[in-house]
C-alpha positions in Angstrom: -17.5 146.9 89.0 -19.1 145.5 92.1 -18.6 146.1 95.8 -17.8 142.4 96.1 -14.5 143.1 94.5 -12.2 146.0 95.6 -9.9 146.9 92.8 -7.5 149.8 93.1 -4.0 151.0 92.3 -1.6 151.3 95.3 1.6 152.8 94.0 2.8 150.5 91.2 0.7 147.6 92.4 -2.8 146.8 91.1 -4.6 145.3 94.1 -7.7 143.1 93.9 -9.4 142.1 97.1 -12.2 139.5 97.1 -14.9 141.1 99.3 -17.8 138.7 99.9 -16.8 137.4 103.3 -20.2 136.2 104.3 -20.1 133.6 101.5 -16.4 132.9 102.0 -15.8 135.0 98.9 -17.6 132.5 96.6 -17.4 133.9 93.1 -20.3 135.0 90.9 -20.3 136.4 87.4 -20.2 140.0 88.5 -17.1 139.3 90.6 -15.3 137.5 87.7 -16.2 140.4 85.4 -14.9 143.0 87.8 -11.6 141.1 88.2 -11.3 140.8 84.4 -12.0 144.5 83.9 -9.2 145.4 86.4 -6.7 143.0 84.9 -7.3 144.1 81.3 -6.9 147.8 82.3 -3.7 147.1 84.3 -2.2 144.9 81.5 -1.9 148.0 79.3 -1.0 150.5 82.1 2.8 151.1 82.3 2.4 152.5 85.8 1.4 149.0 87.1 4.3 146.7 87.7 2.6 143.8 89.6 -0.9 142.6 90.6 -1.6 141.5 94.1 -4.8 139.4 94.9 -6.0 138.9 98.4 -9.3 138.9 100.4 -11.0 140.9 103.1 -11.9 139.4 106.5 -10.5 136.4 108.3 -12.5 133.4 107.0 -10.5 132.4 103.9 -9.5 133.3 100.4 -12.2 131.7 98.3 -14.5 128.7 98.8 -15.3 128.4 95.1 -18.2 129.5 92.9 -21.8 130.3 93.8 -23.2 126.8 93.9 -26.7 127.7 94.9 -27.1 129.9 91.9 -25.6 127.3 89.6 -27.9 124.5 90.9 -31.0 126.8 90.7 -30.1 127.7 87.1 -29.3 124.1 86.2 -32.7 123.0 87.4 -34.1 125.4 84.8 -32.6 126.3 81.4 -29.0 126.6 82.7 -28.4 129.9 81.0 -27.3 131.8 84.0 -24.9 129.1 85.1 -23.4 128.9 81.6 -22.9 132.7 81.6 -21.1 132.4 84.8 -18.8 129.6 83.6 -18.1 131.5 80.4 -17.1 134.7 82.3 -15.1 132.8 84.9 -13.1 130.8 82.4 -12.2 133.9 80.5 -10.9 135.3 83.8 -8.9 132.1 84.4 -7.4 132.2 80.9 -6.5 135.9 81.2 -4.7 135.2 84.4 -2.9 132.3 82.9 -1.5 134.4 80.0 -1.0 137.6 82.1 2.2 139.4 81.0 2.9 141.0 84.4 3.7 139.2 87.6 0.7 138.3 89.8 1.0 137.5 93.5 -1.9 135.8 95.4 -2.2 135.5 99.1 -3.7 132.0 99.6 -4.7 132.5 103.3 -7.3 130.1 104.6 -9.7 128.1 102.3 -8.7 127.9 98.7 -11.2 125.7 96.9 -12.7 125.4 93.4 -13.0 128.8 91.9 -10.4 130.1 94.4 -7.9 127.6 93.0 -8.8 128.8 89.5 -7.7 132.3 90.5 -4.6 131.2 92.5 -3.0 128.5 90.4 -2.2 130.7 87.3 -0.4 133.3 89.5 3.4 133.5 89.5 3.7 133.9 93.2 1.3 131.8 95.4 1.7 132.5 99.1 0.3 130.0 101.6 -0.1 130.5 105.3 -0.5 128.1 108.2 -4.3 128.5 107.7 -4.2 127.4 104.0 -6.5 124.5 103.1 -6.4 123.7 99.4 -8.9 121.4 97.7 -10.8 120.6 94.5 -13.9 119.0 96.1 -16.2 119.0 93.0 -16.7 115.2 92.6 -18.6 115.3 96.0 -21.3 117.5 94.5 -21.5 115.8 91.1 -19.4 118.4 89.3 -15.7 118.1 88.1 -12.5 120.0 88.9 -12.9 122.9 86.5 -11.4 126.4 86.3 -8.3 124.8 84.7 -8.1 121.8 86.9 -7.6 119.6 83.9 -4.5 121.6 83.1 -3.0 122.3 86.5 -3.7 119.0 88.4 -2.1 116.5 85.9 1.1 118.6 86.0 1.6 118.2 89.8 4.2 115.7 90.9 3.3 112.0 90.2 -0.4 111.2 90.5 -1.1 113.7 93.3 -3.3 115.8 90.9 -5.5 112.8 90.0 -5.8 112.0 93.7 -6.8 115.5 94.6 -9.3 115.6 91.7 -11.0 112.3 92.5 -11.0 112.3 96.3 -11.5 116.1 96.9 -8.8 115.8 99.6 -7.7 118.9 101.5 -4.1 119.7 101.9 -2.3 122.1 104.2 0.6 124.5 103.6 3.4 121.9 103.8 1.9 119.8 101.1 0.9 122.9 99.0 4.5 123.9 99.0 5.9 120.4 98.3 3.5 119.8 95.4 4.0 123.3 93.9 0.4 124.4 94.5 2.1 127.2 96.6 5.4 128.8 95.7 6.0 130.4 99.1 4.8 130.2 102.7 4.5 133.0 105.2 3.0 133.0 108.7 -0.4 134.7 109.0 1.0 137.3 111.4 3.4 138.4 108.7 1.0 138.8 105.8 0.1 142.4 106.4 3.8 143.3 106.5 4.4 141.2 103.4 1.6 143.0 101.5 2.9 146.4 102.6 6.4 145.5 101.5 5.2 144.3 98.1 3.2 147.5 97.6 6.2 149.6 98.7 8.6 148.0 96.3 7.0 145.4 93.9 10.2 144.9 92.0 11.7 143.4 95.1 8.9 140.9 95.7 11.2 137.9 95.8 13.4 139.5 98.5 10.3 140.3 100.5 9.1 136.7 100.2 12.5 135.4 101.3 12.7 137.8 104.2 9.2 137.3 105.6 8.6 133.7 104.6 9.2 130.6 106.8 9.3 126.8 106.5 5.8 125.4 106.8 7.1 122.1 108.2 7.0 118.6 106.8 4.7 117.6 104.0 2.3 115.1 105.5 1.5 113.5 102.2 5.1 112.3 101.5 4.6 109.0 103.3 1.6 108.2 101.1 3.1 109.1 97.8 4.0 105.6 96.8 0.4 104.5 97.3 -1.0 107.5 95.5 1.3 107.2 92.5 0.7 103.4 92.1 -3.1 103.6 92.3 -4.1 106.9 90.9 -2.1 106.5 87.7 -4.2 103.6 86.5 -6.4 103.8 83.5 -9.9 103.8 85.1 -11.6 104.6 88.3 -12.5 100.9 88.7 -8.8 100.0 88.5 -7.9 102.7 91.0 -10.5 101.3 93.5 -9.1 97.7 93.0 -5.6 98.8 93.5 -6.5 100.6 96.7 -8.2 97.5 98.0 -5.2 95.4 97.1 -2.9 97.8 98.9 -5.0 97.4 102.0 -3.2 100.0 104.1 -5.3 102.3 106.3 -4.6 105.2 104.0 -5.5 103.3 100.9 -8.7 102.0 102.4 -9.6 105.5 103.5 -9.2 106.8 99.9 -11.3 103.9 98.6 -14.1 104.8 101.0 -13.9 108.4 100.1 -14.2 107.6 96.4 -17.2 105.4 97.0 -19.0 108.5 98.4 -18.5 110.5 95.2 -20.7 110.8 92.2 -19.8 107.9 89.9 -20.4 110.1 86.8 -18.3 112.9 88.2 -15.5 110.5 89.0 -15.4 109.1 85.5 -15.7 112.6 83.9 -12.9 113.9 86.1 -10.6 110.9 85.3 -11.1 111.4 81.6 -10.7 115.2 81.9 -7.3 114.9 83.7 -6.1 112.1 81.4 -6.8 114.2 78.3 -5.6 117.4 80.0 -2.2 116.0 80.7 -1.5 116.1 76.9 -3.5 119.2 76.1 -1.5 121.7 73.9 -2.7 125.0 75.4 -4.6 126.2 78.5 -7.2 127.8 76.3 -7.9 124.4 74.7 -8.4 123.0 78.1 -10.9 125.7 79.1 -12.9 125.2 75.9 -13.2 121.5 76.8 -14.1 122.3 80.4 -16.8 124.7 79.2 -18.4 121.9 77.2 -18.4 119.6 80.3 -19.7 122.4 82.6 -22.5 123.4 80.2 -23.9 119.9 80.3 -23.1 118.8 83.9 -24.6 121.9 85.5 -28.0 120.6 84.4 -27.4 117.0 85.4 -29.2 115.1 88.1 -26.0 114.5 90.1 -24.9 118.2 90.3 -28.4 119.4 91.4 -28.6 116.5 93.9 -25.1 117.1 95.1 -25.7 120.7 95.9 -28.9 119.9 97.6 -27.3 117.2 99.8 -24.1 119.1 100.7 -24.9 122.8 100.5 -28.7 123.3 100.9 -30.2 120.5 103.0 -26.7 119.5 104.4 -27.8 115.9 105.0 -24.6 114.7 103.3 -26.6 111.8 101.7 -26.8 112.4 97.9 -28.6 109.8 95.8 -26.5 109.5 92.6 -27.8 108.5 89.2 -26.3 106.3 87.9 -25.6 104.9 91.3 -22.6 102.8 90.3 -19.5 103.2 88.1 -20.8 100.4 85.9 -23.8 102.5 85.1 -21.7 105.3 83.6 -21.2 104.3 80.0 -18.7 105.5 77.5 -21.6 106.9 75.5 -22.6 109.1 78.4 -19.1 110.4 78.8 -18.8 111.0 75.1 -21.9 113.1 75.2 -20.6 115.2 78.1 -17.3 115.9 76.3 -18.7 116.4 72.8 -18.3 119.8 71.1 -21.2 122.3 71.6 -23.4 123.5 68.8 -22.1 126.3 66.5 -22.1 129.6 68.3 -22.2 128.1 71.8 -18.5 127.2 72.3 -16.3 129.1 74.8 -13.8 131.6 73.5 -11.0 133.6 75.3 -10.8 137.3 75.3 -9.2 138.7 72.1 -5.5 139.3 72.7 -5.6 142.8 71.1 
């Protein structure tokens, strides 16, 4: 275990609190391993009826993975970053198939790796502070941790829009799209957690009693534009459709896409297109591990982390610099199976 994860039994509830507030609870391999250890122990424990996942502090649930570590590793042999992805994806798959109900409190920032923890949970509680995003294309990465499974299954083409633009959505849109299942005001979250711990079998009654309407979904007025453009068969076609639409919203999305890594955009588009028809979540994680194992050592990922996280100049120099420069052969190489013995595998079920 690690002190960056607090795992304990409280009555019939197994409670996991992310405890790295100084880094907005960004995940590292030790944290993922600790979460996995607790989940595997409670899965077989008849005294545990429900798992509750939250965070300490006030700054937000989870901003993603430890990008500085990943970029430093990617600049070398990439081994540490691959170990992290392998461990994290096993945690994601364990949560996805977990036989007991899991409730996550999605208070504040929920991005990247935080979304990978939250989206498999049965009960996903947003607050007025919730800001959900998958911003990976802006750092040369791709929406991993199961993004290729979860996002294409959101209504219409909202998942592709989230994946490519990295847009942030608030609680109203989270609830409308099914990213969140419930909403509760921040001032009620302590009472909600106490109620769940006091009687986990009555969780739905607690959520109904302490929840409230988050208000209108701001995205609703733009759904026609999103569904028309982001369902097209290539990133180039999406950009053209947004240009032809010509509305302020469409042109804002076009401008946002033009700032992203061309390679990451094309990889994410292929990932979600394939993921929509994927047979199992574990199959998706195996594919995402292949992509991650290669992209983490790419120029664009290392450059994206430098520009956005380290130097913060917000001016990455992508290579290739244009969508036209990203060939099918390049994408095929990113998506190809790994050598024997290097593929991702889930935890054994027994």
